[in-house]
NUNU-350492 format. One record per residue: x, y, z of N, C-alpha, C in turn. Coordinates in steps of 0.02 Angstrom, whole numbers. Layout:
    nxx    nyy    nzz   caxx   cayy   cazz    cxx    cyy    czz
      X      Y      Z      X      Y      Z      X      Y      Z
...
//
This chain:
    nxx    nyy    nzz   caxx   cayy   cazz    cxx    cyy    czz
     39    -59      3      2      1      1     45     60     -5
     26    116    -39     60    170    -44     38    226      9
     70    287     12     54    332     60    -21    351     58
    -47    359     -7   -119    380     -9   -165    325     14
   -155    264      0   -201    214     23   -188    202    101
   -132    209    128   -124    204    200   -157    266    234
   -151    320    205   -184    384    236   -259    375    235
   -284    354    178   -357    342    174   -380    288    226
   -345    239    238   -359    183    278   -364    211    348
   -313    255    367   -308    285    435   -370    330    444
   -382    375    400   -437    418    398   -502    380    413
   -511    324    372   -573    282    388   -578    256    449
   -525    225    474   -522    199    548   -543    251    601
   -500    310    597   -509    359    645   -585    390    648
   -610    401    586   -674    425    581   -727    381    605
   -728    321    585   -778    271    607   -774    258    680
   -717    254    704   -711    244    779   -734    304    815
   -713    365    789   -737    427    834   -812    438    825
   -842    414    772   -910    416    768   -950    362    805
   -920    316    839   -949    271    884   -966    318    944
   -925    362    965   -934    395   1030   -980    458   1023
   -974    494    964  -1007    559    957  -1084    553    959
  -1111    504    918  -1184    499    925  -1212    472    992
  -1174    442   1036  -1197    422   1096  -1204    478   1141
  -1157    528   1139  -1159    585   1181  -1217    628   1156
  -1229    641   1090  -1291    679   1069  -1354    646   1093
  -1361    583   1080  -1424    548   1093  -1435    544   1170
  -1384    519   1208  -1399    513   1282  -1409    574   1315
  -1375    635   1296  -1383    695   1332  -1454    725   1320
  -1485    709   1260  -1554    732   1247  -1599    685   1289
  -1589    621   1292  -1636    579   1330  -1631    594   1407
  -1568    601   1430  -1563    622   1499  -1597    685   1514
  -1593    735   1470  -1624    800   1480  -1703    792   1481
  -1726    748   1439  -1802    733   1437  -1820    700   1506
  -1782    652   1531  -1798    617   1587  -1795    666   1649
  -1748    713   1655  -1746    757   1713  -1804    804   1704
  -1824    825   1647  -1879    867   1639  -1942    838   1660
  -1950    774   1653  -2008    741   1671  -2007    740   1751
  -1946    729   1784  -1941    730   1853  -1961    802   1883
  -1937    857   1850  -1961    920   1874  -2033    933   1865
  -2065    910   1807  -2133    924   1799  -2176    880   1842
  -2162    815   1843  -2205    766   1875  -2189    759   1949
  -2128    782   1972  -2108    784   2043  -2104    704   2064
  -2083    656   2016  -2085    585   2035  -2006    572   2035
  -1984    552   2089  -1910    529   2098  -1884    479   2058
  -1935    435   2028  -1909    386   1981  -1875    411   1921
  -1900    472   1896  -1869    500   1833  -1804    533   1857
  -1798    558   1919  -1729    583   1943  -1680    526   1941
  -1697    465   1967  -1653    413   1971  -1638    387   1896
  -1686    393   1851  -1674    381   1779  -1622    423   1748
  -1625    491   1762  -1578    537   1735  -1511    522   1762
  -1504    506   1830  -1437    486   1861  -1412    422   1824
  -1455    373   1820  -1430    311   1793  -1403    314   1722
  -1444    346   1681  -1423    347   1605  -1374    401   1603
  -1365    452   1647  -1315    500   1644  -1251    471   1654
  -1245    414   1694  -1184    381   1706  -1155    359   1636
  -1193    329   1598  -1173    312   1528  -1149    370   1485
  -1177    427   1491  -1159    486   1456  -1089    505   1481
  -1079    506   1546  -1016    531   1573   -959    487   1555
   -969    414   1553   -920    370   1538   -900    390   1467
   -949    388   1418   -945    402   1345   -907    468   1337
   -924    522   1374   -889    583   1364   -818    581   1384
   -804    549   1435   -732    548   1455   -689    504   1405
   -714    450   1385   -675    403   1336   -671    437   1273
   -734    468   1253   -735    495   1178   -690    547   1162
   -675    590   1214   -636    650   1201   -566    633   1167
   -536    578   1190   -474    551   1165   -478    535   1087
   -529    510   1067   -538    490    996   -536    555    952
   -572    607    978   -572    671    933   -503    704    928
   -464    703    990   -397    729    982   -349    688    932
   -359    619    933   -316    584    889   -337    596    812
   -406    603    804   -420    622    733   -388    685    704
   -383    736    749   -346    796    734   -273    785    714
   -242    736    754   -175    721    742   -163    688    676
   -207    649    654   -190    615    590   -205    663    530
   -242    715    545   -248    767    490   -180    805    481
   -151    824    538    -90    858    530    -29    815    509
    -31    751    522     21    708    508     22    678    434
    -48    659    412    -44    627    348    -77    673    291
   -110    729    312   -153    767    262   -128    843    268
    -67    854    267    -46    924    276    -61    970    219
    -57    939    158    -74    981     99   -150    992     99
   -189    952    115   -260    960    130   -275   1013    174
   -243   1009    236   -253   1057    290   -232   1129    263
   -178   1129    229   -153   1192    203   -208   1224    155
   -235   1180    116   -284   1208     64   -348   1235     91
   -377   1197    146   -444   1211    173   -441   1250    236
   -372   1266    261   -365   1287    332   -400   1352    345
   -405   1398    296   -431   1460    303   -511   1458    310
   -539   1403    270   -608   1392    275   -632   1355    334
   -589   1308    351   -604   1264    408   -591   1299    477
   -544   1342    476   -525   1378    537   -579   1404    576
   -624   1441    550   -684   1472    584   -734   1430    614
   -760   1381    580   -810   1333    610   -779   1287    663
   -713   1259    651   -684   1217    697   -664   1257    759
   -647   1319    752   -629   1360    817   -692   1374    854
   -748   1385    822   -813   1399    851   -835   1335    888
   -823   1279    852   -841   1213    885   -801   1209    952
   -739   1222    951   -697   1205   1006   -717   1260   1064
   -717   1324   1048   -721   1379   1094   -793   1390   1124
   -839   1368   1076   -910   1382   1105   -947   1314   1125
   -954   1271   1067   -992   1213   1076   -963   1165   1129
   -898   1146   1122   -867   1100   1166   -856   1129   1235
   -846   1194   1237   -839   1234   1306   -910   1226   1338
   -962   1232   1303  -1029   1233   1330  -1042   1167   1358
  -1026   1109   1320  -1040   1045   1341   -994   1028   1405
   -929   1040   1407   -886   1020   1459   -901   1061   1525
   -920   1126   1514   -931   1163   1577   -996   1145   1605
  -1050   1136   1569  -1115   1125   1598  -1123   1045   1619
  -1083   1004   1592  -1091    935   1613  -1053    929   1684
  -1007    967   1691   -975    970   1759  -1024   1002   1814
  -1062   1054   1793  -1111   1085   1843  -1168   1036   1852
  -1183    997   1802  -1237    950   1805  -1218    890   1853
  -1156    865   1849  -1133    808   1889  -1132    831   1962
  -1100    891   1979  -1088    910   2048  -1142    954   2077
  -1202    972   2037  -1246   1016   2059  -1308    992   2080
  -1315    920   2087  -1378    893   2108  -1408    918   2174
  -1367    925   2221  -1385    954   2288  -1366   1024   2300
  -1338   1060   2248  -1317   1126   2260  -1359   1178   2219
  -1382   1156   2167  -1422   1197   2119  -1500   1189   2126
  -1534   1238   2107  -1607   1231   2115  -1626   1178   2054
  -1684   1147   2063  -1706   1107   2005  -1707   1136   1940
  -1732   1200   1932  -1731   1231   1868  -1660   1250   1835
  -1614   1269   1882  -1551   1285   1853  -1514   1219   1835
  -1527   1164   1878  -1492   1106   1867  -1522   1075   1799
  -1585   1082   1793  -1614   1057   1727  -1587   1092   1662
  -1574   1165   1673  -1548   1201   1617  -1478   1178   1603
  -1441   1152   1656  -1377   1128   1636  -1376   1073   1588
  -1411   1020   1600  -1413    963   1557  -1440    981   1489
  -1490   1029   1486  -1513   1046   1421  -1457   1088   1383
  -1416   1126   1411  -1363   1163   1383  -1308   1111   1361
  -1299   1062   1400  -1256   1003   1376  -1276    977   1308
  -1344    963   1306  -1371    933   1245  -1373    978   1186
  -1382   1043   1196  -1376   1088   1144  -1307   1099   1122
  -1261   1097   1176  -1189   1098   1156  -1166   1044   1107
  -1186    982   1122  -1175    924   1078  -1201    935   1009
  -1261    962   1004  -1290    974    937  -1251   1033    900
  -1237   1084    939  -1197   1137    902  -1128   1115    879
  -1100   1067    920  -1034   1038    899  -1042   1003    836
  -1093    966    826  -1103    929    764  -1115    976    708
  -1148   1035    721  -1161   1085    671  -1100   1106    642
  -1054   1128    684   -989   1159    654   -945   1108    624
   -941   1048    646   -901    992    615   -936    982    544
  -1003    979    542  -1032    959    477  -1028   1017    432
  -1022   1074    458  -1013   1131    414   -952   1125    371
   -898   1106    411   -830   1094    371   -834   1034    327
   -867    979    348   -875    917    302   -921    933    245
   -969    979    251  -1007    991    191   -971   1033    145
   -922   1072    163   -878   1108    119   -845   1060     67
   -817   1004    104   -790    951     60   -832    920     13
   -902    915     26   -944    887    -19   -966    937    -72
   -981   1003    -50  -1004   1052    -98   -977   1116    -73
   -915   1135   -105   -881   1197    -84   -922   1261   -105
   -927   1304    -52   -963   1366    -64   -929   1420    -22
   -942   1483    -37   -920   1541      7   -842   1551      3
   -801   1534    -54   -735   1535    -47   -709   1564   -113
   -645   1582   -111   -610   1609   -170   -539   1570   -167
   -512   1558   -225   -443   1524   -226   -393   1580   -234
   -344   1579   -185   -292   1630   -180   -228   1600   -161
   -180   1606   -207   -114   1573   -200   -116   1498   -186
   -158   1459   -224   -171   1393   -220   -211   1368   -162
   -240   1414   -123   -277   1394    -60   -351   1419    -70
   -391   1381    -36   -464   1405    -29   -471   1453     28
   -492   1510     12   -504   1566     66   -581   1580     74
   -599   1582    136   -672   1601    144   -684   1668    137
   -736   1685     95   -758   1748     80   -828   1765    103
   -869   1707    121   -939   1719    139   -949   1665    189
   -951   1689    255   -959   1636    306  -1037   1619    315
  -1082   1661    291  -1149   1643    291  -1166   1591    235
  -1133   1589    182  -1139   1540    135  -1115   1471    159
  -1070   1473    199  -1047   1410    231  -1101   1379    271
  -1138   1422    314  -1201   1398    355  -1257   1384    319
  -1266   1410    257  -1329   1399    215  -1313   1349    157
  -1253   1321    159  -1236   1271    116  -1292   1216    107
  -1317   1205     45  -1372   1152     39  -1351   1089     65
  -1291   1065     56  -1270   1001     84  -1280   1000    159
  -1258   1054    195  -1265   1057    267  -1341   1052    290
  -1385   1088    251  -1457   1090    276  -1488   1017    271
  -1461    968    235  -1485    900    230  -1440    865    280
  -1373    864    278  -1330    826    308  -1339    836    391
  -1345    899    408  -1347    906    482  -1409    876    511
  -1464    884    492  -1525    851    524  -1518    778    518
  -1497    755    451  -1493    680    448  -1446    647    501
  -1389    678    512  -1338    652    553  -1358    661    629
  -1391    721    646  -1414    731    719  -1468    680    736
  -1513    673    698  -1567    621    710  -1543    555    708
  -1492    538    672  -1459    471    673  -1426    460    741
  -1393    518    766  -1360    516    835  -1414    504    888
  -1468    540    880  -1521    534    934  -1552    466    939
  -1557    437    877  -1578    364    870  -1531    318    904
  -1465    328    894  -1417    290    928  -1423    288   1002
  -1435    349   1033  -1443    347   1106  -1511    317   1128
  -1560    324   1087  -1621    294   1105  -1624    221   1102
  -1590    194   1051  -1584    122   1041  -1537     90   1092
  -1490    130   1114  -1445    106   1172  -1489     99   1235
  -1525    146   1254  -1567    148   1316  -1620     90   1308
  -1651     91   1251  -1708     43   1241  -1679    -33   1241
  -1618    -40   1215  -1589   -110   1211  -1570   -131   1283
  -1536    -85   1320  -1521   -105   1383  -1576   -112   1430
  -1632    -77   1422  -1696    -79   1458  -1725   -155   1444
  -1728   -169   1380  -1748   -230   1355  -1717   -289   1394
  -1649   -282   1395  -1605   -335   1428  -1627   -343   1497
  -1635   -290   1534  -1658   -289   1608  -1722   -320   1616
  -1772   -301   1568  -1841   -328   1574  -1840   -402   1558
  -1801   -428   1520  -1793   -500   1505  -1776   -538   1572
  -1725   -505   1608  -1708   -528   1667  -1754   -518   1729
  -1806   -473   1715  -1860   -455   1763  -1827   -420   1824
  -1778   -377   1813  -1745   -338   1861  -1767   -266   1856
  -1786   -236   1913  -1807   -162   1918  -1859   -148   1857
  -1912   -189   1853  -1959   -184   1804  -1990   -116   1791
  -2016    -87   1846  -2041    -18   1844  -1997     34   1808
  -1933     32   1834  -1884     79   1812  -1871     74   1732
  -1860      8   1715  -1842     -1   1647  -1900      0   1598
  -1961    -11   1623  -2018     -1   1578  -2022     71   1557
  -2020    113   1611  -2020    188   1599  -1967    215   1554
  -1908    183   1565  -1852    201   1525  -1857    180   1450
  -1890    114   1441  -1899     93   1382  -1952    136   1340
  -2008    156   1379  -2058    198   1349  -2030    263   1318
  -1991    298   1360  -1957    361   1337  -1914    347   1276
  -1872    299   1282  -1820    287   1230  -1857    262   1166
  -1911    221   1171  -1936    196   1106  -1977    251   1067
  -2004    298   1108  -2041    357   1070  -1987    395   1035
  -1932    409   1070  -1879    445   1039  -1851    412    978
  -1840    345    986  -1817    308    933  -1863    314    874
  -1925    304    883  -1980    309    825  -1973    371    792
  -1975    428    828  -1980    492    801  -1910    504    761
  -1855    491    788  -1793    506    757  -1785    458    700
  -1801    395    703  -1792    353    641  -1834    372    582
  -1893    396    593  -1929    423    542  -1902    490    511
  -1875    532    556  -1843    590    530  -1778    571    487
  -1747    521    513  -1686    500    476  -1703    480    399
  -1757    444    394  -1780    427    324  -1797    486    284
  -1833    533    318  -1854    593    278  -1800    633    261
  -1755    651    302  -1696    696    288  -1648    657    236
  -1643    586    247  -1603    549    202  -1625    553    134
  -1689    543    131  -1717    552     61  -1707    615     28
  -1713    665     67  -1700    736     38  -1626    746     14
  -1585    719     62  -1512    722     46  -1487    682    -16
  -1521    625    -28  -1507    595    -85  -1534    625   -151
  -1591    654   -147  -1612    695   -205  -1569    756   -217
  -1538    788   -165  -1496    845   -173  -1426    818   -202
  -1405    762   -178  -1339    734   -209  -1348    722   -286
  -1404    696   -306  -1416    684   -380  -1402    743   -420
  -1413    808   -391  -1396    870   -428  -1321    892   -416
  -1296    880   -356  -1233    907   -344  -1175    860   -349
  -1186    797   -332  -1137    743   -341  -1168    681   -374
  -1189    689   -437  -1220    632   -470  -1179    572   -480
  -1113    580   -483  -1066    516   -490  -1072    480   -423
  -1078    505   -362  -1084    474   -302  -1156    429   -306
  -1203    465   -321  -1270    433   -318  -1274    376   -376
  -1242    383   -429  -1247    331   -481  -1205    278   -457
  -1148    283   -422  -1110    229   -396  -1149    196   -341
  -1185    227   -299  -1229    200   -242  -1284    157   -273
  -1300    169   -338  -1357    129   -367  -1323     80   -419
  -1256     76   -422  -1223     27   -470  -1247     45   -541
  -1253    110   -560  -1284    126   -619  -1226    147   -671
  -1211    105   -721  -1152    118   -756  -1177    160   -818
  -1229    147   -846  -1264    182   -902  -1322    220   -878
  -1333    278   -913  -1401    311   -900  -1459    266   -905
  -1492    275   -847  -1555    223   -843  -1606    241   -895
  -1649    194   -901  -1712    204   -942  -1761    246   -906
  -1815    266   -941  -1863    315   -911  -1928    280   -914
  -1959    253   -858  -1937    272   -784  -1877    220   -768
  -1849    242   -713  -1784    210   -689  -1804    158   -635
  -1782     95   -650  -1795     44   -584  -1740     56   -533
  -1758     33   -472  -1709     27   -415  -1680    -36   -411
  -1610    -41   -409  -1578   -107   -399  -1574   -126   -326
  -1606   -182   -310  -1601   -207   -244  -1532   -241   -226
  -1521   -284   -275  -1455   -326   -272  -1425   -325   -340
  -1360   -327   -342  -1319   -332   -400  -1250   -361   -391
  -1227   -401   -437  -1156   -423   -437  -1115   -376   -478
  -1075   -337   -453  -1037   -280   -490   -973   -299   -514
   -959   -285   -573   -888   -295   -606   -858   -236   -622
   -814   -199   -578   -786   -135   -596   -737   -144   -653
   -705   -195   -666   -657   -203   -720   -690   -200   -787
   -751   -232   -793   -789   -232   -854   -839   -173   -859
   -842   -142   -797   -887    -84   -792   -960   -104   -815
   -985   -157   -782  -1050   -186   -791  -1071   -226   -734
  -1136   -233   -733  -1163   -277   -675  -1189   -342   -703
  -1178   -396   -659  -1209   -462   -680  -1276   -471   -659
  -1287   -517   -623  -1354   -533   -593  -1379   -467   -557
  -1444   -449   -571  -1475   -392   -539  -1550   -413   -519
  -1570   -381   -466  -1643   -388   -448  -1660   -314   -437
  -1711   -296   -484  -1734   -225   -481  -1812   -220   -465
  -1826   -157   -446  -1904   -142   -432  -1913    -82   -482
  -1960    -97   -527  -1981    -49   -584  -2003     20   -548
  -1987     75   -584  -2012    142   -567  -1978    165   -499
  -1955    127   -458  -1940    147   -389  -1879    203   -386
  -1830    192   -430  -1775    245   -431  -1799    309   -455
  -1845    315   -505  -1878    380   -525  -1912    412   -468
  -1949    367   -430  -1986    400   -379  -1941    422   -323
  -1891    386   -302  -1847    405   -255  -1804    472   -273
  -1792    472   -338  -1747    531   -360  -1791    593   -376
  -1844    586   -400  -1885    644   -431  -1953    651   -400
  -1969    603   -360  -2041    600   -322  -2092    592   -385
  -2075    558   -437  -2118    552   -495  -2108    477   -521
  -2160    460   -563  -2162    392   -596  -2114    392   -661
  -2084    450   -677  -2050    454   -736  -1981    497   -721
  -1935    488   -763  -1869    519   -760  -1812    465   -762
  -1764    485   -802  -1701    441   -802  -1643    471   -756
  -1601    426   -733  -1547    449   -688  -1475    441   -726
  -1433    484   -731  -1372    479   -762  -1334    424   -740
  -1294    388   -785  -1244    336   -761  -1175    361   -760
  -1135    316   -730  -1066    333   -717  -1020    347   -780
  -1039    308   -833   -998    310   -894  -1007    378   -926
  -1068    401   -931  -1085    465   -957  -1053    519   -916
  -1060    513   -849  -1036    561   -805   -963    564   -806
   -928    507   -814   -859    505   -821   -830    552   -885
   -866    542   -939   -852    585   -996   -857    659   -982
   -920    675   -946   -925    743   -928   -872    771   -884
   -853    734   -834   -805    758   -784   -730    766   -820
   -721    724   -866   -658    733   -907   -653    795   -943
   -711    818   -967   -713    883  -1007   -705    939   -957
   -737    929   -895   -736    986   -849   -670    994   -802
   -645    930   -785   -588    930   -740   -525    904   -770
   -526    883   -826   -470    853   -861   -464    776   -858
   -414    747   -885   -405    678   -890   -398    647   -820
   -427    586   -808   -428    549   -741   -483    503   -732
   -487    464   -684   -538    417   -667   -576    446   -613
   -640    468   -626   -681    497   -582   -737    450   -554
   -729    385   -565   -776    342   -539   -752    309   -480
   -794    322   -418   -768    295   -353   -771    219   -352
   -746    192   -296   -756    123   -288   -825    102   -283
   -852     66   -333   -925     60   -344   -949      8   -294
   -918    -48   -289   -942    -98   -239   -953    -71   -168
   -901    -40   -137   -904     -5    -75   -962     42    -69
   -971     88   -121  -1020    137   -116  -1092    107   -119
  -1092     58   -172  -1161     23   -182  -1180    -11   -119
  -1140    -52    -89  -1161    -96    -29  -1162    -53     40
  -1127     -3     46  -1130     39    103  -1195     72    109
  -1223     94     52  -1279    128     44  -1336     82     64
  -1334     22     41  -1390    -28     56  -1382    -51    131
  -1333    -59    154  -1322    -72    223  -1353    -16    266
  -1339     42    248  -1370    101    285  -1443    104    285
  -1472     92    223  -1541     92    216  -1576     34    253
  -1541    -25    251  -1571    -87    283  -1568    -71    359
  -1513    -45    382  -1513    -34    454  -1566     16    480
  -1576     71    442  -1626    119    455  -1695     90    453
  -1708     50    401  -1777     20    393  -1791    -30    455
  -1742    -66    473  -1745   -110    534  -1759    -66    596
  -1727    -16    602  -1741     32    655  -1812     56    665
  -1839     74    605  -1912     99    604  -1955     43    625
  -1943    -17    603  -1989    -72    609  -1993    -95    688
  -1931    -93    716  -1922   -109    786  -1955    -52    832
  -1947      7    812  -1974     61    850  -2047     63    849
  -2075     47    789  -2148     45    781  -2175     -6    824
  -2147    -63    822  -2176   -117    869  -2167   -107    938
  -2110    -73    956  -2099    -60   1029  -2149     -7   1051
  -2159     43   1005  -2212     97   1025  -2279     68   1034
  -2291     22    994  -2363    -15    991  -2365    -52   1062
  -2316    -87   1083  -2316   -123   1143  -2325    -74   1206
  -2291    -18   1209  -2294     29   1256  -2363     60   1256
  -2391     70   1202  -2461    100   1201  -2511     53   1230
  -2499     -8   1213  -2546    -61   1237  -2530    -87   1307
  -2477    -54   1342  -2455    -74   1410  -2444   -143   1415
  -2401   -173   1367  -2383   -239   1370  -2305   -252   1382
  -2276   -197   1413  -2204   -206   1426  -2187   -244   1488
  -2238   -248   1532  -2228   -285   1597  -2217   -358   1588
  -2254   -381   1536  -2248   -456   1519  -2221   -452   1448
  -2162   -433   1440  -2132   -419   1367  -2128   -486   1320
  -2142   -477   1255  -2125   -528   1211  -2053   -538   1206
  -2036   -597   1230  -1959   -624   1237  -1921   -612   1171
  -1950   -633   1113  -1918   -631   1049  -1899   -558   1029
  -1956   -516   1044  -1949   -443   1024  -1894   -410   1069
  -1894   -427   1132  -1850   -393   1173  -1774   -417   1157
  -1773   -484   1138  -1702   -501   1118  -1679   -465   1052
  -1729   -451   1006  -1713   -408    952  -1693   -343    967
  -1725   -311   1020  -1711   -245   1043  -1638   -243   1069
  -1620   -300   1108  -1553   -301   1130  -1500   -298   1070
  -1513   -346   1022  -1469   -350    963  -1473   -278    926
  -1537   -247    930  -1549   -186    893  -1501   -126    919
  -1468   -132    978  -1424    -81    997  -1366    -72    944
  -1347   -124    908  -1296   -113    852  -1321    -81    793
  -1387    -82    775  -1412    -57    712  -1392     16    701
  -1398     63    745  -1380    138    728  -1301    137    716
  -1261    103    749  -1188    102    742  -1171     73    668
  -1207     30    653  -1195     -9    579  -1216     44    528
  -1277     67    538  -1303    115    490  -1259    182    486
  -1242    208    543  -1196    269    549  -1137    258    506
  -1102    203    522  -1036    185    490  -1045    178    416
  -1089    142    397  -1107    134    327  -1121    196    287
  -1164    242    321  -1171    300    291  -1114    347    285
  -1067    348    332  -1008    382    321   -962    356    272
   -960    288    263   -913    262    213   -941    277    142
  -1012    277    136  -1039    295     73  -1023    367     60
  -1032    408    104  -1018    487     99   -949    500     77
   -903    470    107   -830    485     96   -801    442     43
   -818    385     32   -792    343    -24   -825    357    -89
   -883    372    -81   -916    398   -145   -895    467   -173
   -864    506   -139   -838    569   -161   -766    559   -202
   -739    499   -197   -677    487   -226   -678    506   -302
   -629    530   -330   -559    539   -310   -552    606   -271
   -599    644   -250   -597    704   -220   -589    707   -151
   -545    754   -124   -548    766    -51   -597    825    -41
   -590    876    -80   -641    931    -85   -668    925   -162
   -734    916   -164   -759    904   -228   -747    954   -280
   -714    936   -335   -706    976   -392   -649   1026   -382
   -610   1021   -324   -556   1067   -312   -490   1035   -294
   -493    987   -251   -425    954   -228   -441    876   -225
   -397    840   -258   -395    769   -261   -360    733   -202
   -376    675   -184   -345    642   -133   -275    639   -140
   -247    618   -197   -177    606   -213   -136    675   -201
   -174    737   -205   -136    799   -193   -150    825   -123
   -176    781    -77   -191    803    -12   -146    778     38
   -103    727     24    -68    694     78     -8    738     95
     31    721    152     85    760    167    143    738    123
    186    788     94    236    766     46    293    738     74
    307    745    137    371    729    170    367    666    209
    302    642    228    293    591    273    311    520    240
    340    472    277    363    410    248    307    355    264
    316    306    216    263    247    226    265    215    298
    331    207    316    342    181    387    310    222    443
    312    286    433    281    328    487    203    321    487
    174    315    431    108    312    425     82    240    452
    126    186    437    109    121    465    115    120    539
    166    154    567    166    162    638    109    201    671
     91    252    648     31    290    673    -31    250    665
    -39    218    608    -97    182    593   -108    127    646
    -51     90    658    -59     31    705    -67     57    776
    -31    112    790    -37    143    852   -104    164    871
   -132    205    826   -196    235    836   -254    180    837
   -247    133    799   -304     79    793   -299     36    857
   -238     28    887   -233    -11    950   -267     31   1005
   -249     95   1008   -282    136   1060   -357    142   1051
   -382    147    991   -452    145    979   -482     81   1002
   -448     26    988   -484    -39   1012   -483    -42   1084
   -430    -18   1117   -426    -25   1193   -483     25   1216
   -494     82   1190   -546    128   1216   -614     99   1203
   -619     64   1148   -689     38   1127   -704    -15   1178
   -657    -63   1190   -663   -117   1243   -678    -85   1311
   -644    -30   1332   -652     -4   1392   -719     25   1399
   -748     56   1342   -814     81   1342   -869     28   1349
   -859    -30   1306   -903    -83   1314   -901   -111   1386
   -844   -120   1419   -844   -150   1483   -877   -106   1533
   -863    -39   1533   -892      5   1586   -968      8   1573
   -992      8   1512  -1061      8   1494  -1092    -53   1525
  -1064   -110   1511  -1092   -175   1534  -1092   -178   1611
  -1040   -154   1642  -1037   -152   1713  -1090   -114   1745
  -1103    -45   1722  -1153     -9   1749  -1222    -39   1732
  -1236    -67   1676  -1300    -94   1658  -1311   -155   1699
  -1261   -192   1713  -1270   -254   1753  -1292   -238   1832
  -1253   -183   1855  -1266   -160   1919  -1340   -131   1926
  -1361    -96   1877  -1425    -67   1875  -1429     -4   1918
  -1489     23   1922  -1501     87   1968  -1506     69   2041
  -1495    121   2081  -1498    115   2152  -1571    131   2176
  -1614     79   2182  -1682     95   2199  -1697     65   2266
  -1744     96   2304  -1761     61   2364  -1825     18   2353
  -1845    -16   2403  -1896    -68   2394  -1961    -32   2375
  -1974     27   2400  -2036     60   2382  -2044     78   2308
  -1990    100   2277  -1989    123   2209  -1996     61   2165
  -1970      4   2186  -1978    -58   2144  -2051    -81   2133
  -2098    -60   2179  -2166    -87   2173  -2212    -26   2149
  -2188     34   2160  -2233     93   2148  -2214    117   2076
  -2270    128   2034  -2257    155   1968  -2327    200   1955
  -2328    259   1958  -2382    303   1954  -2409    294   1885
  -2375    275   1835  -2395    266   1765  -2426    203   1748
  -2414    147   1790  -2436     83   1776  -2492     56   1818
  -2499     88   1879  -2547     65   1926  -2598    115   1938
  -2661     93   1948  -2715    142   1966  -2709    153   2041
  -2746    203   2068  -2738    225   2134  -2750    170   2187
  -2800    125   2173  -2812     70   2220  -2750     19   2222
  -2718      8   2164  -2666    -32   2164  -2610     -1   2207
  -2603     63   2208  -2553     99   2248  -2566     85   2325
  -2630     99   2340  -2645     92   2414  -2632     22   2436
  -2658    -31   2396  -2642   -101   2414  -2566   -114   2417
  -2523    -94   2370  -2459   -108   2374  -2423    -73   2436
  -2444     -9   2449  -2417     22   2511  -2431     -8   2575
  -2498    -38   2580  -2523    -66   2641  -2498   -135   2658
  -2500   -179   2600  -2486   -247   2610  -2423   -274   2573
  -2389   -225   2542  -2325   -243   2504  -2346   -275   2437
  -2288   -286   2397  -2299   -304   2326  -2331   -378   2333
//
């Protein structure tokens, strides 16, 4: 492997590992804020204990995840110095705001939230966790503003071979950002929701702290359903936007070598041969690609070979077709994961509405435990499709990957940092899983009264009987 391939591999590993931790912080902080809000409004200590218990997962993830972000910045400076030099003036402002405003907001108020339970008023303490949640979302906004520039460069001018920002407002109103930001944030919220719902399902299968985890599951499954549906909606809009701005990426994600017929069918499965630039066995659904692309039963979609000819005229000689197999299958893995999330959330919300969680369906609860992995799989596949599908560009239309690497770094140095970073990431991931499992196994600290009392599940006569005679 040469310097470019090694650098791309390290970028992929650091990005995917880092994005294991980021969505957990965004999703859990929102869920904890909702739980504490219910405590303040309903004055039920059960919700306070829920906020504290699930807040423990948030704190563990926050502490471990910081390291992954720092290491990602290191690999940019080591392997991609020409890229950093080219986009530094554009990236400097949003990344500085992310560090000085968003991350400062998160780190400050999470400290106040941890140590302020018995020192701050309920309202002020509640405001702290909401500010943490807002900070995580704002952090995602500024990071995605930089990433969106790589997908769709706006608000810049080329000066001395560098991109210099001339319109900050254009960066914030980038059409790519307007779709990518909500799509990513709702995916992160779904990640936190499925984590809480999955752990709750595991505890319900064991019949441990049933009242506590029924309520946790209810909150999480509602958030999971809303966020999963929002992911699909904004993902659909983003795909339609990419057809106009990055048609090569979308053609590769559909395995479409030649411009489709009108109407265009959607390919469910295909054996792709990049060398021959054709597909073998295919399973297609008529009309569906036209519907997904144009919201219409008619319309053709441009293919990679025709787009290759257009790109050669615009950008000069070269291969502008991305790795098709990777782009094609990562897109389908993402869609399959998102679809499974919607189905699980729908059935879970149905069970919660019918008050059937106290005697749960064993098979469904087992699926919910396994479903913890679904958002992580879909998130990773989505980022692979986003970044690989943009090849050969680092900044679309402006800077190629081969021109972005550090000119003086050696292959041995990249191998060393790649192995070192990957080892550290694996240790951190194992540590996170171990600590999560340990906290989940221990469960919340409840007294006997709270284990039998549930204002949401029992009628007043049941409460009186349980208080007088016991469970």
